[in-house]
Every structure is written in C-alpha cells, then in structure tokens.
C-alpha positions as CSV (number, residue, x, y, z in Angstrom):
1,A,53.9,-28.5,8.1
2,G,52.6,-28.4,4.5
3,G,49.2,-29.3,5.5
4,A,49.1,-26.6,8.2
5,A,50.3,-24.1,5.7
6,R,47.6,-25.0,3.1
7,R,45.0,-24.9,5.9
8,L,46.0,-21.3,6.9
9,T,46.1,-20.2,3.4
10,L,42.6,-21.5,2.7
11,E,41.4,-19.8,6.0
12,R,43.0,-16.5,5.0
13,E,41.4,-16.7,1.5
14,S,38.0,-17.5,3.1
15,A,38.3,-14.6,5.5
16,V,39.2,-12.2,2.6
17,C,36.2,-13.4,0.5
18,A,33.9,-12.8,3.6
19,L,35.3,-9.3,4.2
20,V,34.9,-8.3,0.5
21,A,31.3,-9.5,0.6
22,A,30.6,-7.7,3.8
23,A,32.2,-4.5,2.4
24,A,30.2,-4.7,-0.8
25,K,26.7,-5.2,1.0
26,Q,27.7,-2.3,3.3
27,A,28.6,0.1,0.5
28,L,25.4,-1.0,-1.5
29,R,23.2,-0.4,1.6
30,E,24.8,3.1,2.2
31,G,23.9,4.2,-1.4
32,M,20.2,3.2,-1.1
33,S,17.6,5.9,-0.5
34,A,14.4,5.2,1.2
35,E,12.5,5.0,-2.0
36,T,15.0,2.4,-3.3
37,C,14.4,0.2,-0.3
38,A,10.6,0.5,-0.7
39,G,11.0,-0.3,-4.4
40,L,13.0,-3.5,-3.4
41,M,10.5,-4.6,-0.9
42,R,7.7,-4.1,-3.4
43,L,9.7,-6.3,-5.9
44,V,10.0,-9.0,-3.3
45,S,6.3,-8.9,-2.6
46,A,5.5,-9.0,-6.4
47,V,7.9,-12.0,-6.9
48,S,6.3,-14.0,-4.3
49,Q,2.8,-13.3,-5.5
50,S,3.5,-14.0,-9.1
51,S,5.3,-17.2,-8.4
52,S,2.4,-18.7,-6.3
53,A,-0.2,-17.9,-8.9
54,A,-1.3,-20.4,-11.6
55,P,0.2,-19.4,-15.0
56,D,-3.2,-19.2,-16.7
57,G,-5.1,-18.1,-13.6
58,A,-7.3,-15.0,-13.6
59,R,-5.1,-13.1,-11.4
60,S,-1.7,-14.1,-13.2
61,A,-2.0,-11.2,-15.7
62,R,-2.3,-8.7,-12.9
63,Y,0.5,-10.0,-10.9
64,R,2.7,-10.0,-13.9
65,S,1.7,-6.3,-14.3
66,D,2.7,-5.7,-10.7
67,L,6.0,-7.4,-11.1
68,A,6.9,-5.3,-14.2
69,A,6.2,-2.1,-12.4
70,A,8.1,-3.1,-9.4
71,L,11.0,-4.0,-11.6
72,T,10.9,-0.7,-13.4
73,D,11.0,1.2,-10.1
74,C,14.2,-0.5,-8.8
75,A,16.0,-1.4,-12.2
76,A,18.6,1.3,-11.7
77,S,19.1,0.5,-7.9
78,V,20.1,-3.3,-8.5
79,P,23.7,-3.4,-9.7
80,C,23.5,-6.8,-11.2
81,W,20.7,-8.7,-12.9
82,I,20.7,-12.3,-14.1
83,M,18.0,-13.6,-16.4
84,P,17.3,-15.3,-19.7
85,T,17.7,-13.0,-22.8
86,W,13.9,-13.4,-23.4
87,R,12.9,-12.0,-20.1
88,V,15.0,-8.9,-20.4
89,S,12.5,-7.0,-22.4
90,Q,9.7,-8.1,-20.0
91,C,11.5,-7.1,-16.8
92,L,13.7,-4.0,-17.6
93,P,13.0,-0.7,-19.1
94,A,14.0,-0.1,-22.6
95,T,16.8,2.3,-22.1
96,L,20.0,2.5,-24.2
97,R,23.2,2.0,-22.5
98,S,21.5,1.5,-19.0
99,F,24.2,-1.0,-18.0
100,D,27.9,-0.6,-17.8
101,L,28.5,-4.3,-18.9
102,V,26.2,-6.8,-20.6
103,V,27.3,-10.5,-20.6
104,I,25.5,-13.1,-22.7
105,D,26.6,-16.7,-21.9
106,E,26.0,-19.7,-24.2
107,A,25.6,-17.1,-27.0
108,S,26.1,-19.8,-29.6
109,Q,22.5,-21.2,-28.6
110,S,20.8,-17.9,-29.0
111,N,19.5,-16.4,-32.3
112,V,19.8,-12.6,-33.1
113,G,16.8,-12.0,-31.0
114,A,19.3,-11.8,-28.1
115,V,20.7,-8.7,-29.7
116,L,18.1,-6.7,-27.7
117,P,19.8,-7.0,-24.3
118,L,23.2,-5.7,-26.0
119,L,21.4,-2.4,-26.8
120,R,21.3,-1.7,-23.1
121,A,25.2,-2.0,-22.7
122,T,28.0,0.4,-22.7
123,R,30.3,-2.6,-23.1
124,V,29.4,-6.2,-24.1
125,L,30.9,-9.6,-23.4
126,V,29.5,-12.3,-25.5
127,V,30.7,-15.9,-24.5
128,G,30.1,-18.9,-26.7
129,D,31.6,-21.6,-28.8
130,G,30.9,-21.7,-32.5
131,K,31.7,-25.4,-32.6
132,Q,28.8,-26.3,-30.3
133,V,24.9,-26.5,-31.2
134,S,23.6,-23.3,-32.7
135,P,20.2,-22.2,-33.9
136,T,18.5,-24.2,-36.7
137,A,16.5,-23.1,-39.6
138,A,15.1,-26.7,-40.2
139,F,11.6,-25.6,-40.0
140,V,11.8,-22.3,-41.9
141,S,11.3,-22.5,-45.7
142,E,13.9,-21.2,-48.0
143,A,11.3,-18.8,-49.4
144,R,10.8,-17.2,-46.0
145,I,14.5,-16.9,-45.6
146,G,14.7,-15.2,-48.9
147,D,12.0,-12.7,-48.0
148,L,13.6,-12.0,-44.7
149,K,16.9,-11.3,-46.4
150,A,15.3,-8.9,-49.0
151,G,14.0,-7.0,-46.1
152,L,17.2,-6.9,-44.3
153,L,18.8,-5.6,-47.5
154,R,16.8,-2.4,-47.3
155,S,18.2,-1.8,-43.8
156,R,21.7,-1.7,-45.2
157,H,23.1,-3.7,-42.4
158,P,26.8,-4.7,-43.2
159,Y,26.4,-8.5,-42.0
160,I,23.0,-9.6,-43.2
161,E,23.9,-13.1,-43.5
162,Q,24.7,-13.1,-39.8
163,L,21.1,-12.2,-39.0
164,L,19.4,-15.0,-40.7
165,P,17.6,-17.8,-38.6
166,E,20.4,-20.4,-38.8
167,R,23.0,-18.0,-37.4
168,S,23.5,-17.3,-33.6
169,V,24.3,-14.0,-31.8
170,F,27.8,-15.5,-31.2
171,D,28.3,-15.7,-35.1
172,L,27.1,-12.0,-35.3
173,A,29.5,-10.9,-32.4
174,Q,32.5,-12.7,-33.9
175,T,31.9,-10.8,-37.2
176,C,31.3,-7.4,-35.6
177,Y,34.2,-7.6,-32.9
178,A,36.6,-9.7,-35.0
179,D,39.5,-7.8,-33.6
180,A,38.5,-8.4,-30.0
181,R,38.2,-12.1,-29.8
182,V,39.8,-14.0,-27.0
183,A,40.0,-17.7,-27.2
184,L,40.0,-19.7,-24.0
185,Q,42.2,-22.6,-24.2
186,Q,42.4,-24.1,-20.7
187,H,39.8,-26.7,-20.2
188,F,38.7,-27.7,-16.6
189,R,35.7,-29.9,-17.0
190,C,36.9,-33.2,-18.5
191,V,39.8,-35.4,-17.8
192,P,42.1,-35.6,-20.7
193,G,40.8,-38.8,-22.1
194,C,37.2,-37.5,-22.2
195,I,38.2,-34.3,-24.1
196,A,40.6,-35.9,-26.5
197,F,38.1,-36.6,-29.3
198,S,36.9,-33.0,-29.4
199,N,40.3,-31.6,-28.9
200,E,41.7,-33.4,-31.8
201,H,38.8,-33.2,-34.4
202,F,37.2,-29.7,-33.7
203,Y,39.8,-27.7,-31.8
204,H,42.9,-28.8,-33.6
205,G,44.6,-29.8,-30.4
206,R,44.6,-26.3,-28.8
207,L,42.7,-27.1,-25.6
208,L,44.8,-27.7,-22.6
209,P,43.2,-30.1,-20.2
210,R,43.6,-29.0,-16.6
211,R,41.6,-31.5,-14.6
212,L,43.4,-34.4,-13.1
213,P,41.4,-35.8,-10.1
214,P,43.2,-37.6,-7.3
215,R,43.8,-41.2,-7.6
216,S,41.2,-42.3,-5.2
217,R,38.5,-40.4,-7.2
218,R,39.7,-41.3,-10.5
219,L,37.7,-43.5,-12.9
220,E,40.0,-45.6,-15.3
221,P,39.7,-46.1,-18.1
222,A,38.1,-42.8,-19.1
223,L,36.6,-44.4,-22.3
224,V,34.7,-47.8,-22.1
225,D,33.4,-49.4,-25.4
226,I,30.4,-52.0,-25.2
227,L,29.4,-53.7,-28.4
228,V,25.8,-54.8,-28.2
229,P,25.3,-58.2,-30.0
230,G,22.2,-58.3,-32.1
231,G,21.6,-54.6,-31.9
232,A,19.4,-53.3,-34.8
233,K,18.0,-49.9,-35.6
234,K,14.1,-50.1,-36.0
235,G,12.7,-46.9,-37.3
236,K,14.3,-44.2,-35.3
237,V,15.2,-46.3,-32.2
238,N,17.5,-49.2,-31.3
239,P,15.7,-51.3,-28.5
240,A,18.4,-53.7,-28.0
241,E,21.0,-51.0,-27.5
242,A,18.7,-49.1,-25.2
243,S,18.0,-52.3,-23.2
244,A,21.6,-52.9,-23.0
245,L,22.4,-49.5,-21.7
246,V,19.7,-49.6,-19.0
247,D,20.9,-53.1,-17.9
248,Y,24.5,-51.8,-17.7
249,L,23.4,-48.8,-15.5
250,V,21.2,-50.8,-13.2
251,A,23.9,-53.4,-12.7
252,Q,26.4,-50.7,-11.8
253,L,24.2,-49.2,-9.3
254,A,23.3,-52.5,-7.7
255,R,26.9,-53.2,-6.9
256,S,28.2,-52.8,-3.4
257,P,30.4,-50.8,-3.2
258,S,29.3,-49.0,-6.5
259,E,32.0,-47.0,-8.4
260,L,29.2,-44.6,-9.3
261,E,28.4,-43.9,-5.7
262,G,28.0,-40.1,-5.2
263,L,28.6,-39.4,-9.0
264,S,26.0,-37.8,-11.4
265,V,25.0,-39.7,-14.6
266,G,23.9,-38.6,-18.0
267,I,22.7,-40.4,-20.9
268,I,22.9,-38.9,-24.5
269,S,21.4,-40.3,-27.7
270,L,23.6,-39.6,-30.7
271,A,20.7,-39.9,-33.1
272,G,17.7,-38.0,-32.1
273,V,15.3,-37.6,-29.4
274,E,13.2,-40.9,-30.0
275,Q,16.1,-43.0,-28.6
276,A,16.2,-40.7,-25.6
277,R,12.5,-41.1,-25.0
278,L,12.8,-44.8,-25.2
279,L,15.7,-44.8,-22.7
280,R,13.8,-42.6,-20.3
281,S,10.8,-44.7,-20.2
282,L,12.9,-47.8,-19.6
283,L,14.8,-46.2,-16.7
284,L,11.6,-44.9,-15.1
285,G,10.5,-48.6,-14.8
286,R,13.8,-49.9,-13.5
287,L,15.3,-47.1,-11.2
288,T,13.7,-45.6,-8.0
289,D,13.1,-41.9,-7.5
290,A,15.8,-42.0,-5.0
291,Q,18.4,-43.4,-7.3
292,L,17.3,-40.8,-10.0
293,A,17.7,-37.9,-7.7
294,R,21.0,-39.2,-6.1
295,H,22.7,-39.5,-9.4
296,R,20.9,-36.4,-10.9
297,L,20.2,-38.7,-13.9
298,V,19.3,-36.8,-17.0
299,V,18.3,-38.3,-20.5
300,G,18.3,-36.3,-23.8
301,D,20.1,-35.7,-27.0
302,A,23.2,-33.5,-27.5
303,T,21.1,-30.3,-27.8
304,S,19.6,-30.7,-24.5
305,F,22.9,-31.2,-22.9
306,Q,24.6,-28.0,-24.0
307,G,25.9,-26.2,-21.0
308,D,25.5,-29.1,-18.8
309,E,27.9,-31.8,-17.5
310,R,27.8,-35.1,-15.6
311,D,30.5,-37.2,-13.9
312,V,29.7,-40.2,-16.1
313,I,28.1,-40.0,-19.5
314,L,26.6,-43.1,-21.3
315,L,26.3,-42.7,-25.1
316,S,24.0,-44.6,-27.4
317,M,25.1,-44.6,-31.0
318,V,21.7,-46.0,-32.3
319,A,22.8,-46.8,-35.6
320,S,23.3,-50.6,-36.9
321,K,24.7,-52.3,-39.9
322,G,22.8,-51.4,-43.0
323,A,20.8,-48.6,-40.9
324,A,23.6,-46.1,-40.5
325,P,23.1,-43.1,-42.5
326,P,26.2,-40.8,-42.7
327,Q,26.5,-38.2,-40.1
328,L,28.6,-35.3,-41.7
329,G,28.8,-31.5,-41.8
330,R,28.7,-28.7,-39.3
331,T,25.5,-29.6,-37.6
332,Y,26.4,-33.2,-36.8
333,E,29.8,-32.0,-35.8
334,Q,28.4,-29.6,-33.3
335,R,26.2,-32.2,-31.8
336,Y,28.9,-34.7,-31.6
337,N,31.2,-32.1,-29.9
338,V,28.6,-31.4,-27.3
339,A,27.9,-35.0,-26.6
340,L,31.5,-36.1,-26.2
341,S,32.5,-33.2,-24.1
342,R,29.9,-33.5,-21.3
343,A,31.6,-36.2,-19.2
344,R,34.0,-35.2,-16.3
345,D,35.3,-38.6,-15.6
346,R,34.2,-41.2,-18.0
347,M,32.3,-42.0,-21.1
348,V,30.6,-45.3,-22.0
349,L,29.8,-46.0,-25.6
350,F,27.0,-48.4,-26.5
351,R,27.1,-49.4,-30.3
352,S,25.8,-51.9,-32.5
353,L,28.3,-51.1,-35.3
354,R,31.8,-52.1,-36.0
355,A,34.1,-49.8,-37.8
356,S,34.0,-51.7,-41.1
357,D,30.1,-51.2,-41.0
358,V,30.7,-47.4,-41.6
359,P,32.0,-46.9,-45.2
360,N,32.6,-43.2,-45.1
361,P,35.9,-42.5,-43.4
362,D,34.6,-38.9,-42.6
363,D,31.6,-40.3,-40.9
364,L,31.6,-39.1,-37.2
365,K,30.5,-42.5,-36.1
366,Q,33.7,-44.0,-37.4
367,W,35.9,-41.2,-35.7
368,T,34.0,-42.0,-32.5
369,I,34.7,-45.7,-32.7
370,Q,38.3,-45.1,-33.7
371,R,38.8,-42.8,-30.7
372,F,37.7,-45.5,-28.3
373,A,39.8,-47.9,-30.1
374,A,42.8,-45.6,-29.6
375,A,42.1,-45.4,-25.9
376,A,42.2,-49.3,-25.5
377,A,45.4,-49.6,-27.6
378,G,47.1,-47.2,-25.1
379,Q,47.9,-44.6,-27.8
380,P,48.9,-41.1,-26.6
381,A,45.4,-39.5,-27.1
382,A,44.0,-41.7,-24.5
383,A,44.3,-40.4,-20.9
384,S,45.8,-42.7,-18.5
385,L,48.4,-42.6,-15.7
386,R,51.3,-44.6,-17.0
387,L,54.8,-45.6,-16.0
388,S,57.3,-43.9,-18.1
389,S,58.5,-47.1,-19.5
390,Q,56.5,-45.7,-22.4
391,V,58.9,-43.1,-23.1
392,E,62.0,-45.3,-23.3
393,G,63.9,-44.2,-26.5
394,R,61.7,-41.0,-26.9
395,S,62.6,-37.5,-26.0
396,A,59.3,-36.6,-24.5
397,L,55.8,-38.0,-24.0
398,S,52.8,-36.6,-26.0
399,G,50.7,-34.1,-24.1
400,G,53.5,-33.0,-22.0
401,G,54.3,-29.4,-21.3
402,G,57.1,-26.9,-20.6
403,S,56.6,-23.5,-19.5
404,G,54.9,-22.8,-22.7
405,G,52.6,-25.7,-22.5
406,S,54.1,-27.6,-25.4
407,G,55.5,-31.2,-25.0
408,T,58.1,-30.5,-27.7
409,A,59.3,-27.1,-26.5
410,D,62.6,-28.7,-25.3
411,G,62.5,-32.3,-26.1
412,T,66.0,-33.0,-24.7
413,A,65.3,-31.7,-21.2
414,D,61.8,-33.2,-21.0
415,G,63.0,-36.5,-22.1
416,E,65.8,-36.6,-19.6
417,L,63.4,-35.7,-16.8
418,H,61.0,-38.5,-17.8
419,A,63.9,-40.8,-18.1
420,W,65.0,-40.1,-14.7
421,L,61.6,-40.5,-13.2
422,H,61.2,-43.8,-15.1
423,A,64.5,-45.2,-14.0
424,R,63.4,-44.7,-10.4
425,G,60.0,-46.2,-10.7
426,F,57.8,-43.1,-10.3
427,A,54.3,-43.1,-11.8
428,F,53.6,-39.8,-13.6
429,T,51.4,-38.4,-16.4
430,T,51.9,-35.7,-19.1
431,D,48.3,-35.7,-20.3
432,C,47.5,-32.8,-18.0
433,A,50.2,-30.1,-18.2
434,V,49.1,-28.2,-15.1
435,A,50.6,-24.7,-14.8
436,G,53.0,-25.6,-17.7
437,S,54.3,-28.8,-15.8
438,A,56.5,-31.3,-17.7
439,A,55.1,-34.1,-15.5
440,V,52.7,-34.6,-12.8
441,V,54.3,-37.3,-10.5
442,E,51.7,-39.3,-8.3
443,D,52.0,-41.5,-5.4
444,E,50.8,-45.1,-5.9
445,Q,49.3,-45.4,-2.4
446,H,48.0,-42.0,-1.6
447,D,46.3,-39.0,-3.2
448,R,49.8,-37.0,-3.4
449,R,51.2,-35.5,-6.4
450,L,53.8,-33.1,-7.4
451,C,53.9,-31.1,-10.6
452,V,57.4,-30.8,-12.0
453,C,58.0,-27.7,-14.2
454,L,60.9,-27.1,-16.5
455,D,61.0,-23.4,-17.0
456,G,62.6,-21.4,-19.7
457,G,63.7,-22.8,-23.1
458,A,63.9,-21.5,-26.6
459,A,60.2,-21.9,-27.4
460,A,59.0,-20.2,-24.0
461,S,58.3,-16.6,-23.9
462,L,58.3,-14.3,-20.9
463,A,54.6,-13.9,-21.0
464,E,54.0,-17.7,-21.1
465,W,56.2,-18.2,-18.1
466,S,54.4,-15.5,-16.1
467,E,51.1,-17.0,-17.0
468,S,52.2,-20.4,-15.7
469,I,53.6,-18.9,-12.6
470,K,50.3,-17.2,-11.9
471,E,48.3,-20.4,-12.7
472,G,50.6,-22.4,-10.3
473,R,50.1,-19.9,-7.5
474,A,46.3,-20.0,-7.9
475,L,46.4,-23.9,-7.8
476,A,48.8,-23.9,-4.9
477,S,45.9,-22.5,-2.7
478,A,43.8,-25.5,-3.8
479,G,46.4,-28.1,-2.5
480,W,48.5,-28.5,-5.6
481,A,52.4,-28.7,-5.0
482,F,55.0,-27.5,-7.6
483,H,58.6,-27.9,-8.0
484,R,60.2,-25.6,-10.7
485,I,63.5,-26.3,-12.4
486,W,65.1,-24.2,-14.9
487,R,66.0,-25.9,-18.1
488,S,69.5,-24.3,-18.2
489,S,70.1,-25.6,-14.8
490,W,68.9,-29.1,-15.5
491,L,71.4,-29.2,-18.4
492,V,74.3,-27.5,-16.6
493,H,74.0,-28.6,-13.1
494,R,72.1,-32.0,-13.6
495,A,73.2,-33.7,-10.5
496,R,72.1,-30.9,-8.2
497,C,68.8,-30.5,-9.8
498,E,68.1,-34.3,-9.6
499,A,69.0,-34.1,-5.8
500,D,66.7,-31.2,-5.3
501,L,63.9,-33.1,-7.2
502,A,64.4,-36.1,-5.1
503,S,64.2,-34.1,-1.9
504,A,61.0,-32.4,-3.2
505,L,59.4,-35.7,-3.9
506,E,60.2,-37.1,-0.6
507,A,58.9,-34.0,1.2
508,A,55.8,-34.4,-0.8
509,G,55.3,-38.0,0.4
510,I,55.6,-39.4,-3.0
511,R,57.3,-42.8,-3.2
512,P,58.2,-44.9,-6.3
513,S,55.5,-47.2,-7.7
514,V,55.1,-50.7,-6.1
515,S,55.9,-52.4,-9.5
516,A,59.0,-50.7,-10.7
517,P,59.5,-50.6,-14.5
518,S,61.3,-53.4,-16.0
519,G,62.7,-51.3,-18.7
520,G,60.6,-52.4,-21.7
521,G,57.2,-52.3,-23.2
522,G,55.0,-50.5,-20.7
523,T,52.0,-50.1,-23.1
524,R,48.7,-51.4,-22.2
525,P,47.6,-54.7,-23.9
526,K,45.1,-54.2,-26.8
527,Q,41.7,-55.4,-25.8
528,P,38.5,-56.6,-27.7
529,P,35.3,-54.6,-27.6
530,H,33.0,-55.3,-24.6
531,H,30.1,-57.5,-25.2
532,L,27.0,-56.9,-23.1
533,E,27.5,-60.0,-21.0
534,D,31.2,-58.9,-20.2
535,A,29.8,-55.6,-19.1
536,L,27.1,-56.8,-16.9
537,S,29.5,-59.4,-15.3
538,G,32.0,-56.7,-14.5
539,G,34.5,-57.6,-17.1
540,A,36.5,-60.0,-15.2
541,G,38.8,-62.4,-17.1
542,A,41.9,-62.5,-19.1
543,A,42.8,-59.9,-21.9
544,S,42.1,-61.3,-25.3
545,S,45.0,-61.8,-27.6
546,S,43.2,-60.1,-30.5
547,A,42.8,-56.4,-31.0
548,A,40.0,-56.6,-33.6
549,G,37.7,-54.1,-31.8
550,G,40.5,-52.1,-30.4
551,T,38.3,-50.9,-27.7
552,S,38.6,-50.2,-24.0
553,G,37.9,-52.9,-21.6
554,L,35.7,-52.2,-18.6
555,S,37.3,-51.6,-15.3
556,G,36.5,-49.7,-12.1
557,R,38.7,-47.1,-10.5
558,K,42.5,-47.8,-11.0
559,R,43.9,-49.5,-8.0
560,K,47.1,-51.0,-6.9
561,G,48.6,-53.3,-9.5
562,G,46.8,-51.7,-12.5
563,S,43.4,-51.5,-13.9
564,A,41.3,-54.7,-14.8
565,V,41.0,-55.7,-18.4
566,A,38.0,-56.8,-20.3
567,A,36.7,-60.6,-20.4
568,A,37.9,-62.3,-23.5
569,A,35.2,-62.9,-26.1
570,A,34.8,-66.3,-27.5
571,E,37.6,-67.2,-29.9
572,E,35.2,-67.7,-33.0
573,E,33.8,-64.2,-32.3
574,E,37.1,-62.7,-32.3
575,E,38.1,-64.3,-35.5
576,E,34.9,-63.2,-37.2
577,E,35.5,-59.7,-36.0
578,V,39.0,-59.7,-37.4
579,E,37.6,-60.7,-40.9
580,E,35.0,-57.9,-40.7
581,E,37.5,-55.3,-39.9
582,G,39.2,-56.0,-43.1
583,G,42.6,-55.4,-42.1
584,R,41.9,-52.3,-39.9
585,A,43.0,-54.2,-36.8
586,E,45.8,-56.4,-36.0
587,A,45.2,-60.0,-35.0
588,E,48.2,-61.4,-33.3
589,P,48.0,-64.4,-30.9
590,A,50.0,-63.8,-27.7
591,A,51.3,-67.3,-27.6
592,T,52.7,-67.7,-31.2
593,K,53.2,-64.6,-33.3
594,Q,53.0,-66.0,-36.9
595,A,54.4,-64.2,-39.9
596,G,50.9,-64.4,-41.5
597,A,49.3,-62.1,-39.1
598,K,47.1,-59.2,-40.5
599,K,48.6,-55.7,-40.2
600,R,47.1,-52.4,-39.6
601,R,46.5,-50.4,-42.8
C-alpha cells in the first residue's frame, strides 16, 4: 500500500509539472507577435551558422555580427537568458533595468567585471560562497593596484577596497547588501563524513548534511587514507604519489564487480597544477577512452573543480617530509575547502607525510591528516551508520537533531529514544538529521529507512518546527518515511509512544540488526594508515592493534556483518610510526594492555 501511494504521488507531481510547462509555453506563444517569431527564427539560423564556422575563419566576424543583431531584435521577447557574465555585453543591449531579475551564480569566482550584468536588473540575486576560491591578484603588481585604487578614489565609490582585483563580485554584494544576506545551511551534495572537514573548520558546524544514500548505494568508509611509502616531492611534483594513485584507480576499476561501477571519479592535486598534469598524463596511458568517459574522469587542482562534483574524489597531497611548505591563510583555506567538499560519497587521500612531519599545528595538511584519523577512530565527526551501543551512558549522539536540528535541544528525550532503539538492536544514524529527525533508522538487509522526529522542546521555535514539517513533506514525495512524536508525549505517555514507534518500524519493513548489540563498546577499532600494497590488494586482513596513523582502512560498500578493515602493516613499521608520531597516537596492543602504553596528548 505504501509503495502504491508513493507511486501515485510521483505520477501526480509529474502530471502537474507537465501541465505547468504546457501552460507556460502556451502563454508565451500567445504573447508573441509575428515580428517576434521572425526574430527568433533569425536567431536560430544565426546560432547555427556561427557554431559551424571556424573561430578564426574569414566569415566568423560576419557571423558574429549577424548573431548580435538577431539577439538585439529578440532580446525583449525571450523571458529568460542563461549565459556567462562575459557574454552579456556581447549578446544583450546595454539597457538599464531591462530585466526584472538578474541572478549571478558562483559569484565568488567572478571579479568586479560581473557588475555590468547587474546594471540591467531591477532586482538582483547574487549567489556565492566567500569561503571558496575567489579571484587572485598574484600577477598584478602592487604599484598597479595602487594606481587603480587612486583612480577609484576620484569616483567617490563608498566601497573602493571591494573593487580591487583580489575581490569578487560576491564580496562587493555582501558589502552593498549587508542587511539582505541569506545563509543556506542545508547541504545536499556530500554525505556527512565527506563534508565534516569543511563544516568544522570553515563553516563553524553550521552546515546541516541532508544526503544519506540507501545502504546498497552507500560507500563506507567515506574517508580512506593511503600512506605512500617512499613518496618524495621532486620540484613541484611527487612521482611516487602520482603512480600510487593511478595504480589504485586502475586496480579498483579492474575488479569485478567494481565498487566504482557507474560512479563518477575526480582527482584533485592539493598543491598546484603540475601534479595534476603528471596525473593526467599517467592516466591517459593506463585507462581507455571508454573508462574515462564512463566514469566522467576529471583531473585538476582545486580551482578547476569549483562548482563541480564527483561521486568519488582522489586527493594527492604532494608534499613529503622535508618538502612541505606551510599552507596557511585565506587562499589555501579556500582551495582546501573546495577540494574537500567535491566528493558525494567518498574521499581517498594519498599522502607521503605523517602528522609529525608537519610542525605547524595550523597547517591545513595537518588538519586534513587529523580529519582522516578521526574518521578511522570512529569519532563523532566521521560519518558512519552505527549501532547505538555508542550512545550507552550518553544522552544523545552528536550530529542528531530534534525539530530545531540540534542534537542537544532536549538531550533527555533524544537519549531515551536512542537507548530504546539500541536495546532492540536497531541500526540508526544521527549524522544526517533529515527534516529535523532525531534518528534515521535503517534496515540491515534492505534499502528501507524511517526518520524518527521528536517535535517540540524548549529550544525549538514554531518557525523551525514549520520548516521541518515542510521539508518532511517534500522528502516524502521522494520516498522518505517519517514518524513524528511530540517530546511531551514521549515523556508523559512513554509506553504508548514506544508502541506506536514499534508499529511504524514494522510497517516500514525495518527489522532489528542481525547482530544485536551486546551492551558495551560499539566503537570501531582504530586502524593504521593504508600502505600502497594494502590498498592494491583490497585491504584484506586483520586490524592492527596500533593506532599510530589513526586513519581509515579501505573497504568496499558496507555489507552485512560490518565493513572490512585494513590489512595490518608490518610490526616494525607500526612501532616506527608510533615513535615518529611522538605521542600523538596511542599504541596499545590488543592482547596485553601494558601500563607503559603511550597516551594521546
């Protein structure tokens, strides 16, 4: 019955969309005169001619002139135009307020030259992110910038510093419209584990992850760390790291079945385009054209990936011991933020450095290594579906959400709900608080899930509750199921609410986990960093008893019985790694926990 209802809902929404599109086309056609139709046909002909001509051909100039004339004739007739900012002046007449609304997307990448389209607007919408890559003045001398600033002073513009080459049109808009800013907090691209680094270091934890793929399509772990033995930076490239990355990708694609089947792949160099060029040349020699096209493989640096995304991102850190210049400041923060927020499902880090090789604690390289270490250690920042044995003795899991989207809005009610789910062996996650849910309960065997929401509470406003209800209704049409409980009812009529929840879980087809919780532990074992041979062999083997690297082991999609763990490194390598970490990691043999074990600082 539930599947039939969802199917009918989808069919109804599809019919409504088709009806709206047909009505809009009919209204547009009725408003067109014969001259407008002729102008549009002239435009189609001019576009066809200009696209077929060589850019530097003898006729290209004439074709461009014909295209500009055709655009001028029908500019007022077409209700919506989509084009790069640099083409606006070429294609549209220079008429003030000729559009009701002008939208500039990715405005943080555009310099003040993008102001010209805004002059054609009655209202403007500038969309961007000041924490992502912005224009640079690296090739503009300070003397030239001084001359430009002096010239702008004569214009008496109130925000001269926002018009300089290193500033974006988004910076200018933020200043001019400081009282009209809207911050978008819901994040739909990445799974929680992939966006955790940027969320913590650049957005102060304000992003609310909203992407949780079904279990059959989920890649776990979301973060994979591979330490390349013998990797060394030579000049601006790290040949060993590049070869390791290419070998890993080739081995993954050669497997049958491959966990990358049907997934897009991107490769990002964290230290310049030279490493990206080396990687591209190696890949062209190892992969076929069909593989490149099938996985939409793209290689570049962080700047070239802004606005793009891939299912899996492979990162090359490039730096090595003794050749790791500090990466600090706004420019590097923007690049790392872009690079570590492009992956939808998984990030794989290839590095030739250990944390102890980076002396500056504020270096972004050390932050990145520590984030992957936290994921392997099973700390709350790492996204993973876990049994609630991790919440035993705690009132709420991190990342959970009540109606207001906060995991601490009402810790008692949230904690009791988690404990109830734990006691009955249900698997759930709180990393993705969909529509303000306190927990997303999932079935171990099938792609079924139920969002359990605790509404109300002292910290939840009426506006927040209304917003969560709207979000839940929108997601329900996409197949999500919700069960809402008032917090007051949970506290006062606990038995009835538990019975209703049990019935809702049964109706949704969600059964307790195959491996019921034993009541203790629950955190994942700490794992050593991957070495290249482990990654190429699939990471089969026992988990190491040392947490020296503190990084995530390589595994495929999570299956029944839990994810695979990394192959153990050689004992002498582990001991050496513990020594080099200098007390940052904890080395504690599983068989005998000796009193002299090193402790984490």
